[in-house]
Each structure stands twice: as structure tokens, then as C-alpha cells.
C-alpha angles and dihedrals in degrees: 000000000000123000091250093051091046091054091047092051091047093051093042091051092049093050093046093048092050091048093050091047095049103130099231094046090046091050090048091050091051092047096053091044089054093048094045096095089057092053091047090051091048091052091049093049093049091045092053093043095052103034120015097036092048089056092054108031137042139188120355092352090058091049091050093050093045089057086079092058092045093055091047091051091049092051095048118015099030095052096037093116094059092040094053091047091057095044094045091050091049095051093045089054090048092049089048087052090236110169097225108046094156088062088053089054089050092050091049092056094044093047091051091050091048089057094051122100116264091224133036135200115233138167111232117229110276094014130104103202123070123240128202117239127185130203096040138102117222127213088232089067096038101042140052094327090060100043096102091042087051091052095049097042091043092053096041095046091048093050090048092046094050093049093049092044091056091061103103095207091060095055118103105210115194094180130237096301094084128070113273093244091054091046092051091048094054090042090067097034096108095039090053091051093047097046097047092043091054092049089047091053091050090049092050093048093050092050097044098040104032103016089233140107130227094247091060091046094051093045094047102040104027114018101045099043092045093045094048092051098043097038096038113108098264096038090052093047093050096047094042092047090048089053091052090047088061090062089064087065094045095258117130112249090229087081087078103017103045095037103042113012108029098060090056091044089052090053087053094052092046089054089050092050091050092048092047090049090052094046092244131136113285107249105198130053093177111062139134095271093049092049096047094041096053103020103038103050105156091353136302111349089023086265094177082083090054091051092051092046090051091052090050103046109357114123102177111103095212096052091044089054090050089050091052092051092045101050096082097049089037090063086064093045094255108133110160089119088061095041094054102019105046081028123234093167111097090352106134091186090066099041098093100049093038090061099030102052097057090046090051091052093050092045095049093046090049092052093045092049094046090051092049093245091126133018119256119254110270102165131065106231122189111262089236092065109122120250118275090020089062093053092049094050097040093056096043094255103321107159090196090067089055090053091049092050089051089051090050089052092051092048089047091053090050091050093048094048100080090045091052087056091048091049091050090053092047091052091046091051092048090051090051091051092051092048092049091052091053 
């Protein structure tokens, strides 16, 4: 490697590492990882309610059975905004090494509720005109529509709370004679009052001056523009490809993907799940299930295609052995054996297909979905779900998506093939150079 390339790799690695370790992005990554089981359960409940149960039950029996899925969706999907606010606040406090992170989670929830409207407009069942009701919280303000607002308010309120709590003069110390939980509670008494009062003032000013609330402002002017850019086709391809590029330098792609792209993709799939549950049009083609189903086949770089290509035409004994060892974990999209054993890291011969194949899968699935050739993803499937099964589950049982995923795998194998040959020749040449030096 030349001196210039070495300096570039070193600077690139440093920037990527700093970005991935940025405390708010790290907290956000931890928060969404923690909440992931809830979103998977919500997707499963909606999938069962709208497909499997409809195949088995009818009439009143179907409605009774679907009540289970409805309650699950309400407890997960429809309160996801307030849940993510609490979890993000908690992890930010932990990462800040604040000694009372549960209080930060409490403040995050309370601050989000303070910013919500005191009355909501709803359409009663059987009616056509909306009515305004006060004293209630609506799922529209608590759920998927408030996820980004929950993230922002959770992080801001926690930062504010921690700073105020660190002011010694504001601490109420009752001494060692009281239980620790009581002492901690009184320690943050004044900071809690100050933080929530400030958020209450902001909420009142927005309502009285502009007739709006902060949740609407964040959703309209921050969440939607950012989400449409980042989770549009080209934004997604660029960010996802950049994440895979990091692997070539030995940096986990989650530095880009999990911190920047995945949270927005999760918002998209939760909106899809909610729309599917309500029988409405599916709003987002690009979402976390679509990306992992068609762009993470066998792991980052869709390396199940590389393994198959190696079995078909690979001649190097070492890489064939790596492929044999990697096939079992690769079926569950775990490919560290390939990344570091083949290797992909610092392997220029594998750079092009490793970035190209996932992008091709995402692009083809986007085109097929937009043309109505396959159904959009409406269920959040675990990223470890094996290929073909993942496509079936993500699209609520659309066999056409399974066929498309199989086509993507075949095309990926074809793309990887010439680079497997190149890699074999490079390894052979390197072996010859080592032998000649000896």
C-alpha cells in the first residue's frame, strides 16, 4: 500500500470511528437495538392478524382472535414514540455516566407528554365529521408519527436535565439517613421542576403564538425531510454502500448503518406495519426489512453469493475452506468468518462486488415494488432470518418476493464469480512471491 493510500485509510478510519462513537448517535443506536424486539413482535402480530388468522377464522370468531394482535400493536407499535424517548434518554444518561439514568428516562417521557397537544381531533366510529376531544392522548401522537419527535425531545431533555442536575446548589441532600432511592429522588427534585417547567413554557408559547405543538413541528420540518432524503432510493444506496465500504477497512458497517440510516428505516417499517394493520396503502418502499432482505443476504456484502461462487469456481484451498466454515453462519446472515477469513478486509479484489451486489438487490427490489411486481415489506423480520424465508415473511407471504430474492442471489453469484477468479490469482501470485523470497 502506497504512503498516500495509507494516510487516506488512516484518516478515513479515524473519522469513521469518531462518527460511530459520537455519544448521541451511539445512544440512539443502543436505544433502537433495545426496542427492536418490540417492533419485531408488532410486525408478527400484524402479520398474523391480517394473513394467517384470516385464512383460518371468519366473522365474529376472526374479530375475537384479532383482538390479541390489536392489543399487541397498541402496546408496541402505537406507543413507539414514547418508548423510544424513554430508552434514548436512558442510554444517553448511561453514556454520559450520569448516576441516575432512570430519572433521565422519566424526564424524557414527561417532556414528550408536555409537548403534546391538550386536545385532539378524532372521527368517532360510524361518523364522518371529526370532533375535538380534550384530556386524552392519541396513538397518532404516541406512536410511529412521534418516533422522531421522541428521539429529539428525549435527547434534548436528557442533556438539559443532566446539566441542571450537575449544579451543586440545586441538589437537595437529605443525608445518609434516608433510603438511597429517596435520596436520589430529592437530589433531582429541583432539576426535574426546572426542566419540565421550561418545556411547559415552550409548549405554551407554541400553542398560544403559532397554534402548533413541537411534535408537529419536528415531524413536519425535520423528520419528514430527513427521512425522505436518507431513505429515498439514492440516499439509501449511498449510505448503505458507504457502510459496506467501511468493512474494507476493517470498520464495522454499523458505524454508518446503525447510527444514521437504520433508525430512519425502522420508522419507515413501523409506518408500513401500522398502515397494513389499518388496511391502508403502504407508504414506504424503502424500509429496514426491504434493505436487509434484499441487501443483506448472508450478511454485509450479500456474501452468501460469494460463498456459492467460491464453491462453483474457486480453486484456492484456503478460501474454499473458509467458504465451508462460513456456510452455516451465513445462512443466518452472520458473515464475520468471510469478512476476516476470506478476507474482505483490505482485499481490493473483493471491493467492487462487496459494495455492488447489495446495492443491486436494493435497487431491483425497489423497482419491482414500485411496479407492483412484489408486495412491499410490511413486517419487521429479524436480520438473522435465513434467505427466502425472510422475503416471504417480510412481504406478508408474497411468493413473488421469494422468487426475486432468489434472482438477486443468482445475479450476485454471477457478479462475484470473476472476482473470485481474480482473488485466486492474487493469492497465487502472493504465494509465489513469498516462496521466491525464501
